[in-house]
C-alpha positions in Angstrom: 75.1 77.0 59.6 73.6 73.6 60.0 70.2 73.9 60.9 68.9 69.8 60.7 70.9 67.7 62.7 72.4 64.9 60.7 73.4 61.7 62.2 74.2 61.6 65.9 74.1 65.3 65.9 72.0 67.0 68.7 68.5 68.2 67.5 69.2 72.3 69.0 72.7 71.5 66.9 71.4 74.8 65.2 71.7 76.8 68.5 74.7 75.1 69.8 76.7 76.4 66.6 74.9 79.7 67.3 76.1 80.2 70.7 79.8 78.8 70.1 79.7 81.6 66.8 78.6 84.7 68.8 80.9 83.5 71.8 83.9 85.3 69.1 81.7 87.8 66.8 80.5 89.5 70.1 84.5 90.6 70.8 85.0 94.3 69.5 88.6 93.5 68.2 86.8 90.4 66.3 86.7 90.8 62.6 84.0 89.3 61.0 84.4 87.7 57.3 80.6 87.2 56.0 81.0 84.8 53.7 78.8 84.2 51.4 78.1 81.7 47.7 77.4 83.8 44.8 75.2 81.0 43.1 72.7 81.9 46.3 70.0 84.5 47.7 72.4 86.7 49.4 69.1 88.4 51.1 69.3 84.5 52.6 73.0 84.7 54.1 73.3 83.8 57.6 76.8 85.1 57.8 75.4 88.9 56.9 72.2 88.6 59.3 74.6 87.6 61.9 77.1 90.3 60.9 74.1 93.1 61.0 73.1 91.9 64.7 76.8 92.1 66.1 78.4 94.9 64.3 75.3 97.7 63.1 77.9 100.2 62.2 79.8 97.4 59.5 83.0 98.3 61.1 84.3 94.9 61.6 82.6 93.3 58.4 84.1 92.2 55.3 81.7 90.4 52.4 83.4 87.4 50.6 82.0 86.2 47.4 82.4 82.1 46.8 81.4 80.2 43.7 81.7 82.9 41.2 82.9 80.2 38.8 80.0 78.0 39.3 76.9 80.8 38.6 74.6 80.2 35.9 75.7 81.2 32.5 74.7 84.6 31.8 74.4 86.1 35.2 77.6 87.7 37.7 78.0 89.2 41.1 79.0 92.8 39.5 76.8 95.2 41.6 77.4 92.9 44.5 81.3 93.1 43.8 81.3 97.2 43.3 78.9 97.1 47.1 76.0 98.6 45.3 73.6 95.9 45.7 74.2 95.4 49.3 76.7 97.7 50.2 78.9 97.1 53.3 81.0 99.5 54.7 84.3 97.2 54.3 82.8 96.0 50.8 83.1 93.3 49.2 86.2 90.6 48.0 85.2 87.7 45.3 87.3 84.6 45.5 87.9 81.4 43.4 88.7 78.2 45.2 89.3 74.8 44.2 86.6 72.9 43.0 86.5 68.8 44.7 87.5 67.6 40.9 90.8 70.0 41.6 91.5 68.4 45.4 90.8 65.1 44.1 93.4 66.0 41.1 96.3 67.4 43.8 96.3 70.6 42.0 98.4 72.6 44.2 97.9 76.0 46.1 100.1 78.1 43.4 98.3 76.7 40.6 94.5 77.2 42.1 96.1 81.0 43.1 97.0 81.2 39.2 93.7 80.0 38.1 91.9 82.2 40.2 93.8 85.0 39.3 93.1 84.2 35.4 89.6 83.9 36.1 89.3 87.6 37.1 91.6 89.3 34.2 89.5 87.1 32.0 86.3 87.6 32.7 84.7 90.6 31.1 82.3 91.5 34.4 85.0 91.0 36.9 88.0 92.4 34.9 88.1 95.8 36.3 87.8 94.8 39.8 90.7 92.2 39.4 93.3 94.0 41.1 90.6 94.0 44.3 90.0 90.5 43.8 90.8 87.1 44.9 92.6 85.5 48.0 96.1 87.2 47.7 93.9 90.2 48.1 91.9 89.0 50.8 94.8 88.1 52.6 96.7 91.4 52.1 93.6 93.1 53.4 93.6 91.0 56.5 96.9 92.1 57.2 96.7 95.6 56.6 93.5 95.1 59.3 95.7 93.4 61.9 98.3 96.0 61.0 95.7 98.8 62.0 94.5 96.8 65.2 97.8 96.4 66.2 98.6 100.1 65.8 95.3 101.4 67.2 95.8 99.0 70.5 99.8 100.0 70.2 99.4 103.0 72.7 97.9 101.7 75.4 99.8 98.4 75.3 102.6 100.6 75.6 101.4 102.7 78.6 101.1 99.3 80.2 104.4 97.9 78.8 106.0 101.3 80.5 104.5 101.1 83.6 105.6 97.4 84.2 108.6 98.3 83.6 109.1 101.2 85.5 107.4 99.3 88.6 110.0 96.5 88.5 113.3 98.4 87.3 114.0 99.8 90.8 114.3 95.8 91.9 116.2 94.6 89.1 118.5 97.3 89.4 119.8 96.2 92.4 121.1 92.5 90.7 120.5 93.1 86.9 124.8 94.1 86.7 125.6 90.8 88.4 126.0 87.6 86.2 126.1 84.1 88.3 129.1 83.3 86.0 130.9 86.1 87.5 133.7 85.0 90.3 133.6 87.9 92.4 129.8 88.2 92.4 129.4 87.4 95.7 132.0 90.0 97.2 129.8 92.6 94.8 127.0 91.9 96.4 128.2 91.7 99.4 129.8 95.3 99.2 126.5 96.8 97.6 124.0 95.3 100.3 126.6 96.7 103.4 126.9 100.3 100.9 123.0 100.3 100.4 121.8 99.3 104.2 124.3 102.4 105.3 122.2 105.0 103.0 119.3 103.9 103.9 119.6 104.0 107.4 121.0 107.6 107.1 117.9 108.6 104.8 115.5 107.3 107.4 117.1 108.9 110.1 118.2 112.1 108.9 115.4 112.0 106.4 115.6 112.9 102.3 114.4 114.3 99.3 114.6 111.9 96.8 112.8 109.1 98.7 109.8 110.3 100.8 107.8 107.7 102.4 104.3 109.3 102.3 102.2 106.5 104.0 104.1 106.3 107.4 106.7 108.7 109.6 110.1 107.4 108.9 112.6 106.5 112.3 114.2 109.6 112.5 110.4 111.6 112.2 109.7 109.4 115.0 112.7 110.0 116.9 111.5 113.9 116.7 108.5 113.1 118.1 109.8 111.6 120.9 112.1 114.3 121.5 109.6 117.2 122.0 106.3 115.4 122.2 106.5 112.1 123.9 109.6 113.2 126.5 108.0 116.0 127.1 104.6 114.6 128.0 106.9 111.7 130.4 108.5 114.7 132.1 105.3 116.6 132.7 103.4 113.3 134.1 105.9 113.3 136.8 105.3 116.9 138.2 103.8 117.6 141.5 100.6 119.3 142.2 99.8 122.1 144.6 98.7 120.3 147.6 101.4 117.6 148.0 104.0 120.2 147.4 102.7 122.4 149.8 102.4 119.8 152.4 105.9 118.2 151.5 107.6 122.0 152.1 105.3 122.6 155.1 106.8 119.1 156.9 110.7 120.0 155.6 110.2 123.5 157.4 108.7 122.5 160.5 111.8 119.1 160.7 114.3 121.7 160.0 113.4 123.9 162.9 112.4 121.2 165.0 111.5 122.0 168.8 112.6 125.7 168.0 110.5 128.3 166.4 111.8 130.1 162.7 111.9 133.2 162.3 113.1 133.1 158.8 112.6 130.5 156.1 114.8 127.9 155.9 117.5 127.1 152.6 117.7 123.8 153.3 113.5 123.1 152.9 114.4 124.5 149.2 117.1 122.3 148.7 115.2 119.2 150.1 112.4 119.8 148.5 113.9 120.4 144.9 116.0 117.4 145.2 113.1 115.2 145.4 111.5 116.5 142.5 114.9 116.3 140.3 114.8 112.5 141.4 111.9 112.3 139.8 113.6 112.9 135.8 115.4 109.8 136.3 112.5 107.7 135.1 111.4 109.9 132.0 114.6 110.1 130.9 115.9 106.2 131.0 112.3 105.7 129.5 113.1 108.3 126.5 116.1 106.1 125.8 114.4 102.9 125.5 111.8 104.7 123.2 114.7 106.0 120.8 116.0 102.3 121.1 112.9 100.8 119.9 112.6 102.8 117.0 116.4 102.1 115.8 115.8 98.6 116.0 112.5 99.0 113.9 114.5 101.5 111.5 117.3 98.6 111.6 114.7 95.8 110.2 113.2 97.7 107.5 116.9 99.0 105.9 117.5 94.7 105.7 114.1 94.0 104.2 116.5 94.9 101.2 118.4 91.7 102.2 116.0 88.8 101.5 117.8 87.5 98.8 120.4 86.5 101.4 118.4 85.7 105.0 122.0 84.3 106.5 123.4 87.8 105.5 120.5 89.7 106.8 120.5 87.9 110.0 124.1 88.6 110.3 123.5 92.5 109.8 120.6 92.5 112.2 122.4 90.9 115.0 125.7 92.8 114.5 124.0 96.8 114.8 121.2 95.7 116.9 124.1 93.9 119.7 126.0 97.6 119.0 122.5 99.6 119.8 122.6 97.4 122.8 126.2 98.6 123.7 125.4 102.1 122.9 122.0 101.8 125.5 123.8 101.5 128.3 126.8 104.3 127.8 123.9 106.5 127.0 121.9 105.6 129.9 124.8 105.9 132.2 125.5 109.3 131.2 121.7 110.3 131.2 121.9 109.3 134.9 125.0 111.4 135.2 123.2 114.7 133.5 120.6 114.5 136.6 123.0 113.6 139.4 125.0 116.7 138.2 122.0 118.1 138.9 121.4 116.8 142.3 124.7 117.7 142.9 124.3 121.5 143.0 121.9 123.7 143.0 122.1 127.0 141.7 120.9 129.7 142.9 122.4 132.2 141.3 121.3 131.4 138.1 120.2 134.5 135.6 116.1 132.7 135.1 116.0 131.8 139.0 113.8 134.6 140.7 115.5 134.4 144.2 113.9 134.9 147.7 113.3 138.7 147.2 111.1 138.3 144.0 109.4 134.8 145.3 107.1 136.1 147.8 106.4 139.2 145.4 105.3 136.5 142.4 103.0 135.1 144.8 101.3 138.2 145.5 100.9 139.4 141.2 99.6 135.1 141.2 96.8 136.0 143.4 95.6 139.1 141.3 96.2 137.5 138.4 93.8 134.7 138.9 91.2 137.5 140.1 91.5 139.9 137.2 92.7 137.4 134.4 94.9 138.1 131.6 94.0 138.5 128.0 97.7 138.4 126.6 97.6 135.1 127.6 94.6 133.5 125.3 96.6 132.4 122.1 95.4 129.2 120.2 97.2 126.3 120.8 96.0 123.7 118.8 93.3 122.9 116.1 92.0 119.8 115.4 88.8 117.4 114.7 87.9 115.5 117.5 85.0 112.6 118.8 82.6 113.6 122.0 83.5 109.6 122.4 80.8 109.5 125.3 77.2 111.1 124.3 74.6 108.2 124.2 73.2 107.0 121.3 69.9 107.9 122.2 71.1 111.5 121.6 72.6 110.8 118.4 75.4 108.8 119.2 79.6 109.8 118.8 79.7 113.4 116.7 83.1 115.0 115.2 83.5 118.3 116.4 86.1 121.0 115.1 88.0 122.2 118.5 90.1 124.5 119.5 92.7 124.7 122.7 93.5 128.1 124.2 95.5 128.4 127.2 92.2 129.2 129.0 89.2 127.3 127.4 88.3 124.4 125.2 86.1 124.6 122.8 84.0 122.9 120.0 82.1 124.3 116.9 80.3 122.3 114.1 83.2 122.6 111.5 86.5 124.2 110.8 84.9 127.4 110.0 84.5 128.5 113.7 81.0 129.8 113.0 78.7 127.9 115.3 80.2 127.0 118.7 78.4 124.4 120.6 80.3 124.7 124.1 83.5 126.2 126.0 85.1 124.7 128.8 87.2 126.1 131.1 90.7 124.5 131.4 90.8 125.6 135.1 91.4 122.2 137.6 91.0 119.9 134.7 92.9 116.7 134.3 93.7 114.1 131.5 93.4 110.2 132.0 93.6 107.5 129.5 90.2 105.2 128.5 90.5 102.0 127.3 89.6 101.3 123.4 85.8 99.7 123.2 85.9 95.9 122.5 84.8 96.6 118.6 86.3 100.8 118.6 89.4 101.6 116.4 89.5 104.9 117.9 92.0 105.8 120.7 90.3 107.4 123.5 91.5 109.7 126.0 89.3 111.7 129.0 89.4 115.1 130.6 87.8 115.4 134.0 87.2 117.9 137.1 89.8 117.1 140.3 87.1 118.7 142.1 84.6 115.9 141.6 82.4 118.4 139.3 80.5 117.8 135.8 82.7 118.7 132.7 80.2 118.8 130.6 76.3 118.9 131.1 75.7 116.0 133.2 78.7 114.2 132.6 81.9 113.6 134.8 84.2 113.5 132.4 84.2 114.0 128.2 86.0 111.3 126.3 87.5 112.7 123.5 88.6 110.3 120.6 90.8 110.2 117.7 92.5 107.9 114.5 95.4 107.2 116.1 97.7 106.8 119.1 99.9 109.8 117.6 97.1 112.0 117.4 96.4 111.3 121.2 99.9 111.9 122.1 100.2 115.2 120.5 96.9 116.4 122.1 98.4 115.7 125.0 101.3 117.4 124.6 98.9 120.6 123.4 96.9 120.3 126.6 100.3 120.1 129.0 100.8 123.5 127.7 97.7 124.9 128.7 98.0 123.4 131.7 96.2 119.8 131.9 98.1 117.9 133.3 97.7 113.9 133.3 96.1 111.7 136.1 99.6 110.2 138.1 99.2 106.9 139.3 98.1 106.5 143.0 96.7 110.1 143.1 93.0 108.3 144.5 95.2 106.4 147.2 97.4 109.3 148.2 94.7 111.5 148.6 92.9 109.1 151.1 96.1 108.8 152.9 96.0 112.7 153.2 92.8 112.3 154.5 93.2 110.0 157.0 96.4 111.5 158.2 94.7 114.9 158.6 97.0 116.9 156.8 94.1 118.7 155.0 93.1 119.9 158.3 96.8 120.8 159.0 97.0 122.8 156.3 93.7 124.8 157.1 95.3 125.4 160.7 98.5 126.5 159.4 99.4 129.4 160.7 99.6 132.7 158.7 103.9 133.0 159.3 104.1 129.0 158.1 101.8 129.9 155.3 104.2 132.9 153.7 107.0 130.3 153.9 105.5 127.9 152.1 104.2 129.8 149.3 108.1 131.6 149.4 109.3 127.7 148.9 106.6 126.9 146.2 107.6 130.1 143.6 111.5 129.3 144.5 110.9 125.5 143.5 108.7 126.3 140.8 111.2 128.5 139.5 114.2 126.5 139.9 112.2 123.1 138.3 111.7 125.0 135.1 115.4 125.5 134.7 116.1 122.0 135.4 113.1 121.2 133.0 114.6 123.2 130.4 118.1 122.1 130.9 116.8 118.3 130.7 114.5 118.8 127.5 117.6 120.3 125.9 120.3 118.1 126.8 118.4 114.9 126.7 118.1 114.7 122.7 121.9 116.1 122.6 123.0 113.5 124.4 120.8 110.6 122.7 122.0 111.9 119.4 125.5 111.7 120.0 126.0 108.8 122.6 123.7 106.0 120.4 122.1 107.5 117.1 125.3 109.3 115.3 127.6 107.0 117.6 125.3 103.7 115.3 125.5 105.9 111.8 129.4 105.9 112.6 129.9 102.2 113.0 127.6 101.2 110.0 129.4 103.3 107.7 133.1 102.1 109.0 132.8 98.9 110.7 129.9 96.9 109.4 131.8 95.6 106.6 134.6 94.5 108.8 132.7 92.8 111.4 131.0 90.5 108.8 134.2 89.8 107.0 135.5 88.5 110.3 132.2 86.3 111.0 133.0 83.5 108.6 132.8 82.4 105.4 131.7 84.9 103.1 130.5 81.9 100.8 128.3 80.8 103.4 127.1 84.6 104.0 126.1 85.4 100.7 124.0 82.1 99.9 120.8 82.8 98.1 117.5 81.7 99.2 115.3 79.1 96.7 112.7 81.3 97.2 114.9 84.9 96.1 116.6 83.0 93.6 113.6 81.9 91.7 112.5 85.7 91.8 115.0 87.1 90.6 115.3 84.8 87.8 111.5 85.7 87.5 112.2 89.9 87.7 115.3 89.6 84.9 112.9 87.8 82.5 109.8 90.0 82.7 112.9 93.0 82.6 114.5 91.6 79.3 111.0 90.8 77.7 109.3 94.1 78.9 112.0 95.5 77.1 112.1 93.3 73.9 108.4 94.0 73.7 108.7 97.8 73.9 111.2 97.6 71.4 109.0 95.8 68.7 106.6 98.2 69.3 108.9 100.9 68.1 109.8 99.0 65.0 105.8 98.5 64.1 105.5 101.9 64.4 108.2 103.1 62.1 107.9 100.0 59.8 104.1 99.9 59.0 101.5 102.5 58.2 97.8 102.5 59.0 95.0 102.2 56.7 91.7 104.7 57.6 88.2 103.5 58.0 86.4 103.6 54.7 83.4 105.7 54.8 80.0 104.9 55.9 77.3 103.3 53.6 73.8 103.0 53.4 73.2 99.9 55.1 69.5 100.2 55.7 69.0 97.4 53.7 70.0 95.4 56.8 67.5 96.8 58.9 64.4 95.2 56.9 64.2 92.2 59.2 61.0 90.3 57.5 59.4 89.9 54.0 56.2 89.1 53.3 55.1 85.4 52.6 54.8 84.5 48.8 57.3 88.0 48.0 60.8 88.3 47.3 63.2 90.7 48.5 63.4 93.5 46.0 67.2 93.1 46.8 67.2 89.6 47.0 69.3 88.5 43.9 72.8 89.2 43.8 72.7 88.3 40.4 71.0 91.6 38.7 72.5 91.2 35.6 71.2 87.8 34.0 72.1 88.2 30.7 69.6 85.3 28.8 70.0 84.6 24.9 67.6 86.0 22.5 66.0 84.5 19.3 67.6 86.0 17.5 70.8 85.4 19.9 71.1 88.9 21.1 73.9 91.0 20.8 76.3 91.5 24.2 75.3 94.9 24.4 71.8 94.6 24.4 71.2 91.7 26.9 68.9 93.5 29.7 68.8 92.8 33.5 67.0 89.3 35.0 65.3 89.8 37.9 62.9 87.0 39.5 59.4 87.8 39.6 58.3 90.7 40.6 55.9 91.4 43.5 52.4 92.4 43.0 51.8 95.9 42.5 55.2 96.7 42.0 57.2 98.2 39.6 59.0 95.8 37.3 62.4 94.8 37.8 64.1 95.0 41.9 67.7 95.9 41.4 69.1 98.7 39.9 71.0 97.8 36.3 74.7 98.0 36.0 76.1 101.6 36.3 77.7 102.2 33.3 74.5 101.1 31.2 72.8 103.8 29.9 70.0 105.2 31.5 70.6 103.8 34.5 70.6 105.9 38.2 73.6 107.3 38.8 72.6 106.6 43.2 72.9 103.4 44.0 70.4 103.8 46.8 67.8 105.6 44.7 64.5 104.3 43.4 64.4 101.5 40.7 65.3 101.8 37.5 63.3 102.1 34.0 62.0 99.1 33.1 64.4 98.7 30.1 62.7 98.5 26.4 63.1 94.7 26.1 60.9 92.8 28.4 62.4 90.9 31.5 61.9 87.2 31.8 63.3 84.1 32.6 65.4 82.1 29.9 64.5 79.2 28.8 64.8 76.0 30.9 66.1 77.9 33.9 63.3 78.0 36.1 62.8 79.9 39.1 62.0 78.9 42.7 60.1 81.3 45.0 60.9 80.7 48.5 58.4 82.3 50.9 58.6 82.7 55.1 57.1 79.6 56.7 
């Protein structure tokens, strides 16, 4: 690493190089080659120092010793290469590179590798390590580490690729079998699109077990809610209230009698009142058809989303099906009106569920008794669920959510769904429903309960505002309140009430004679009984009529006639023109699909054709934990050449050469580095205490001075 700037280099060149280096070596998947020359002090290696900082466990560090052929005569790096002097977990690998003379002499790589091989085989200190030394072995080790890394990351990579493949496989299935050069491609695509559209429409309406949407209701589920929740709710909204009904019956009886005084209850009063009530059923019935048409149109639009590749085909298909639905809408409304007209045509007073005149008066007496005694058998739970009381002031804690339980007689709410701590119980008598507009910043849907007798409903509040998360929950709760006898407030109730007061009808009702009052009560019970029969019939026939004339007919039209209508529209080539965006997206999806398939195939080949080598066992790297050395002293393990072999006088024998370490520190044992393990008397533990001083004094050879480098 450059420490002193040269020439036009910046003054902080050392820190710039270090920062650039740290950007790479700090990554967990970076393999660190700690390169150190053999003819310099290994303890001063910047590479080992940085490797220790970023890789304290030594799992990513491989030591590389260069310039082995340039060491002083009589010295070697055997202890370093045997990983005994400054051990690393992955050890050291020695290499001999080309010298400047070799480069100038145009020595090629093959010759350099052969010379390197010859050097290790012929050197007495490295001969036993020759198979684990050299540039080819370093290349082999690095390749194996790359293979190990690839094999370690393959499971996660395979799972990621597999999930991406599965995510696009459904979309690719729609067009991966079509080829641009296929002359019949557009015809095949048209047939497939129409068939897929018909299948999707049927699944959304009839329901399906293989593709279930868990985020929103499908078209069939929404239509089911219209049939069994919204339509009954609309019917009840049109129902009469007691005061208005009694007033109408009394007027009908008096108008039928005219100037005469009637002795018997007239049948015509019953028939006139019933016809007026049946006539009111037309409006909710037409509204039910409109709601179903709206859901069918939405379903058609969602089913055609898969046709985005062909915008003209999608537009034409939506137009044809929507036009057919509009035609069936008119036919269905005619049939619905016919059902109501049939009910108006004849009053079947011999119906088995009709109470008749004889039982009408008896029933009125029973109802009066039931009001005083009550009936515990009817206390059944209609609905349970979470609701938010919305009109509690901020000073009193703000809006709170409670667990509500609705029965036929009362509405109770608890602190939680365990129903142990009851907060309040409210009787449903004289209660009605009204809608409340959402606040400016509110996301909840609100409805309110109020008392028809102008009394407080809950504590000091005239109305109890209840909030739900969605409009669907509000509609469901309203339908449940209908079952409990809590009806919605009708538009114009206040105006009618004021008109009633102005006309003096209330005083008229209070001053009604007993005979007329009995006749009104009898007719009221008869109307109530007969309207229950009519409502039951209409609620039963409306879904059947809509299903037969509209939904099933539309489904059959899509399966049998849609394709013929598309062919009759004109040129199919124009109809099947792709949008530029969708064509580009299709090509990208197909390209990605094939790339993912090829990647998974390659991963499978790697698993079967390669092997993984285990991580070397940990070594004692405590030598790297010593960060500072006192000034004027050398590290006890600082020299990479512990086997310096100096010639003696007389010339020493090859086997009698001893270690030649640097000058020992004061007060310490002579010799700082362990000797060669094969030497007799050497310590078998490379990490143990220094060996005994040999009988031959340690000294530097003549003519080779030692330089002690002190810490600044």
